[in-house]
N, C-alpha and C positions, 0 to 999 in steps of 0.2 A: 717247393712251395707247399704249404699246408692249408687245408680248408678249415675255416673256423666252423665249429659244430653248432653255432647259434644257440648254445645252451648256457651262456653266462647269466641270462635272466630266465626266470620260470617261463615256460612256453605253454600257451593256451592254443589248442587246435580247434578250429571251427569245422564241423563236419555235418553232413546231412545229404538227403537226396537232392536231385536237381530242382532249382527254382523255388527254394523255400526262403530265400533271403539271406544266405550266408555272406555274400559280398557286402550287402547293405549293413549287416552287423559288424563285419570287419571294418568298414569305413567308420562306423559309429564308435567302436572301441579304440581305434587308432586315431580318431579325429582327423581323418584324411579323406581324400577322394581317389585313392590309388586303385581300388578295384573297380572294374567296369560293371555298371549296374544297368540291366535292361530287362524287359519281359521275356526275352528269348532264353530258354533253358540252356545250360551247358556252357555259359560264357567263361567261367573260370576253369582252367584246365591244369595249369601248373600250380605249385604251392606259392603263395604270395605272402611275404612276411612284412610285419610292421611292428611298431612299439606302442604300448599303452601305459597309462599311469592312473592310479586311483588312490587318493588319500595318502600320497607319498610312497605307495608301493608300485614299483615298476615291473613290467612284464612284457613278454613278446607274444605276438599273435600271429597265427598262420591260418590263412584262408585256403581251403582245398576245393577241388572240383566236385561236382555232384556225384555221389557214390551210387552205383547200381551194381551190387555184388554179383547178380546172376547174368549180367549183360556180357555177351561174348564178343562184341565188337572190339577191335584192337584199341581204339581210342578210349573206350570205356574202361578197358582193363588197365591202360596206362594211367588213367585218372585214379582208379582204385589203388593202384600200386603207389602212386604219389601220396594219396591220402593216408595209406597205412604207414608210410615212412614218417609222415607228420605226427600221427597218433603215437607211434613208438617213441618219438622224441619228446612228447608232450608231458608236462606235469599235470595238466588238467585238460579235459575235452568238453566242448560245448556241442551237444547234439541239437541242431536246429530243425524244428518241424513247423508246418503251416497250420495255424489254428483253423483257418477257413476250410481247409481240405479234410480236417479230421484225422484220426489215426489211420494210416494206410499200412498195408502189409509190408511195404518197403521200410517204413519207419520202424516197425516191429523187428524186422530182420537186422537193421542197423543197430537198434538198441541191444539186441542179443549179442551181436558182434562186439560192441563196445564193452558190455558187461564182462565178456570173456577175457578182455585185455587186462582187467584188474585196475584200470586207470580210474581216477575220480572223474565222474561225468556229471555235468549239469545239463538239464533239459530246458532249452529255451523255446517256448511256444510263441512263435513269431506271428506278426500281422494282427495282434490284438491292439487295435488303434484307440479304443475307448474303454473306460472302466466297465461299462455295461456288457462288454464282450468278454470280460475276464472269465466268466463261468464256462465258456467254451473250451477253456484250457483244462478243465477237470478230467475229461476222459483220458487225457494223456498220462495220468497216473498209472494206468494199466500197463504201461511200458516197463514199469519196475525200476525207474531211474528217479532219484531224489537228489537235490530239490528240483521241483517243477516251477519255472518262473515265466509268467506271461509278459511278453515284451512287444514293442513295435520298434524294430530297428530303424524304420524310415522316420518315425516321429520322436524317437528317444524315450518312449513310455516304458517304464520298468527296467531300463538299462542300469540305473543306479543299483537296484536290487541284484541284478545279474553280476555286476562288478563286485558287490559285497560278497556274493557267494564264491566268486572266483579268487578273490584276494584275501579273504579273512585270515587264512593261515599261511599266507606267503610272507616270508621274511625277505625283504628286498635285498638281494645280493649286491655287493659292490659292483657297479656296472663298469665293465672294462670297455666302455664305448670308444671306438676308434674315431675320435673326433677329427683327427687329421687324416683320415682315410682318403686315398686317391679314388675318386669316383670314375669308373670306367664303363662306358656304355658300348655294348655290341650292337651295331645298327646295320641295316641292309634290307634289300628286297626280301619278300617272303621266300622261304625255302633255300636260302643260300648257305645255311648251316650254322646259324647263330646259336641255337640251343646246343648243338653238338660241340661247338667250340667252348661254350660255357662249361659244359660237363667235363670236357677234357682239362680245362684250366683248374676246375675245382677238384678234379680227381674222383668224381663220383657222379651218380645220376641225380642231377639237381633240377633239370627242366625236361619236360616231355620232348622226345625227339620222334618225329614222324615225317614220312614223305609227303603228307598232306600240306599244301601251302597254307600259311597263315595259322599254324597250330598254336603258336604263342600269341596270346591276345593281351595279357597284362604284362607289365614289366616285373621281373623277378630279381630281387636283390640277393647277393651272396657276399658275405664278408670273408676275406681271405687274409691270413697272415703271410707276409712275404718278407724277404730279407731287409727291405728298406722300410718296413712298417706294416701298413694295412692297405688293401684294395677293397673297394666295394664294387662288385661286378653287377651291372644292370643289363639283363637280357631283354631287350625291347621287342615289342611286337613287330612283325614284318611291315615295313612302311609301304603303302600303296597310295597312288593318287586317289583322291576322294571319288572322282567320277568313274573310277574303274573298280570300285568295290561295291558289292551288292548287299551283303549282309550288314545289318546295323552294327553288329559287333566289330566287323572289320573296319567300318568307317570310324567307329569310336577308337579303334586301336591306332589309327593314324594320328589322331589328336593326342592320345595318351603317350605314344612313342615320342612325338616331338616334345611333349611336356617333360618326359623323363630324360630326354637328351639334354635339356637345359639344366638338369641336376648334375650332369657329368663334368668332369675335368678333361678327360680324354675320351675320344670316340674312336673305336675300332670300326672302320668302314669296311664291311666284308663284301668282297666281289666274288662272283662265281666263274671259275676258270673254264667251265664247260659251256658257258653261255656268252662269255666276252663282256666287255664294258658296255653297258646299256645307258640310254638317256636317263632312266630313273636312278641309276647309280650316281650320276652327276647331280641330280636333284637332291638326293639324300646327302651326298657329300656337301652340297651347298648349304643344307640346313646346319650341319656341324660348323662349317666355316663362318657363316653369317652370325651364328650365335656365340662365336668366340671360343669354341671348344678346340683343344689340341687334337690332332688327328694322326692315326696310324692306318695306312691302307694295307689290307690283308687280302691276298688273292687265294681263296679257298678252293678245295677239290682239285688241287694241282696234281694229285696222284691219278685222277680220272682222265687227265689229258693224255692222249697217245704220245708215246715217247718222241716220235719224230716231230711232234708239234710243240714240244716243251722248249720253246725258245725264250729264255728269260729276257734277253735284250730286246727282242721284238715286242714282247708283252709289256715290258717297262715303257717302251716308247709309246705304245698305244695308250696305256694308262695316263702317262704324262700329257699326251696330246688331248685326250678327252676330259681329263680332270686337271687342266692347266692351273686353275685357281688354287689347287692343293699341291703346288710344286714343292712346298716346304715339308710335306708329309712323307715320312719314310715308308718304304714299300717292302712287304715280305710275302713270300709264296709259301703256302702251307697246306696241310691236309688235316682238318679238324678230326675227321673220322679215324685216321690212322695215327694221329698225334705227332705228325711230322713237322719239324721246325717250330714247335711251340716255344722252345727255349729262346729262339730268336725273337719271337713275338713278345714274350715276357720282358726280355731285355729292352726292347724298343719302348714298351709301355712305361717302364721305369725311367728310361732316359727322357722321354717326352714329358712325363709328369714332372720330373725335376726341372727341365728347361722351362716349363710353363711358369714355375714359381720363382725363377731366378731374378734377383735384383742386382743391378749394377751400381757401383758407387759413383759419386760425382767425379772422383779422380780417374776412374776407369773411362768414363764418358769424355772427360777432357782430353785424355790421351788419344782416344778414338777420334775425336774431332780434329786434333792436331795432325793426325795421319790420314785424314779422309781425302781421297782424290776427287775433289769437287769438280775438277776440269772434265771428269768423265760423266758427270751428271747430265741428264736430259731435262731441259727446261724450255718453255716456249720462247721463241725469239732469240735464243742463244744468250740471254742475259746472264752475266756471272752471278753465281749464288754465293751469298755469305751467310753462314750460320753463326749466330751469336752464342746461343746456348742450346744444349740438349740435356733434358732432365727426365729421368724415369719417374713417372707419377703413379704407377700401379703395376701389379703383377697379376697373373692368372686371368687373361693373357697379359704379357708384358706390354705396357703402354708408356709412350714417351711424348713429352711436349717439346716441340721444335720452335725456336725463335729464329726467324730468318727474314731476309729482304724479299719476300714474295707476297703478292696479294692473296694467293691461295696455294694450297698444297697440290701441285701438279702431279698427275698419276705417274708419269715417268720418273719424276724425282722421288716420289714416295717409294716406288719399287726399288730404285737405286739405293735409297737409305736403308730400306728393309734388308736388301741383299747384303749390303755392307755390314750391317749389324749381325746378320747370320754368319757371315764369313769370319767375323772377328770373335763373336761370342757364342755361336752355336744356335741356340733357341730352336733345337730340333723339334719339328712337328707342331710348333705352336704359331698361331698368327701373331703378328706384331702390329699394334695400334699406334698411329702417329696423329698428333694434333698440332696444327700450326697456330702460333700467336705472333702478333707484331707489337712493337712498342716496348715500353719499359716495365710491363707488368711482371711480377715474379711468379714463377711456377710453384705450385703447391704439391707437395708429395701426398700421396694417399696411403 
């Protein structure tokens, strides 16, 4: 597997000290709400990528965490390292400063750091919300960076001028966009190893890894070239119940993580072998199931379990009992930290992704119905079941329309038919949707 270097399009890196409005500018340039925006400093920690376009010129944008070069705290150093990776890969850099705060010593330090890189830098003086405030941007010329552009990321003021400065000499490369990429979300409770797993899959340091729970707050996309095509990996924030999170950022991360899960085709639900299967694991798995995502269950930190307790059969039984609604999801035991059994995980993701998109022909379904052991089906009152037709009307997830002599689709019969479809056609890791109709109406394919 090879990591895509995200340089098919010119890359614009947004940098600056904490709480100057970098994430607001990222959202403005990408016309999205992907980055979390609050008044609490230090919200963005990993690099967050998005795409922008201006007058037919396409480019990529990366948002970085607030840079504090002389800060010795571990997290601050991690943020700085991630920002430097983004700057190194960038075609252009936007240094964001706060007009209301004036020129600060940290702004000057960052300006000198950026000038030394030799990269083209644009200075965005943010929070200039009205024209009469534009004069307060003048002192920032002393930083020695040109051009200096007054903007309001929140209200869109001056953003057109900023985009002109960023794209005037960009020749839009032919975009090798992986439109058919399989979207894979890595989800789970905080600190189960999601970012470590993403870094291992990518083959490099892509997301900050820290023992501090809840380190990842935004979702971070990484595009990978694989044998079967492309994967887009989404490392989502640790999901917690709203009532159990105290910081505003962590509460927002719950909302954002669920939103990003809905962008996924396949969800890797990560469990922690050192803690066992917890109620919140079931809640998180339920999010994936209910939203129609395909699922791979991955038990992480298997290497940290004492050898005498590494009973895969016992662990499997526990997972299947507590996550019984995900009985169709394959299960893998791995160590993201040591890179153990990642090949098995990659194979399962590919298989599950392919099964999700599979379509059956009318002829295949007719043969399936002819061989279906309906005498084994469970229905209320023991009434014999007759199925007139079974038609696939959608994929991702596979969806079928059933015409039968039942007033409603009984749960027991639904499970029977789903299990029979899996036994005959596979559909590994993907939910199967069934809808009952009666009478002579014809099913429509989607």
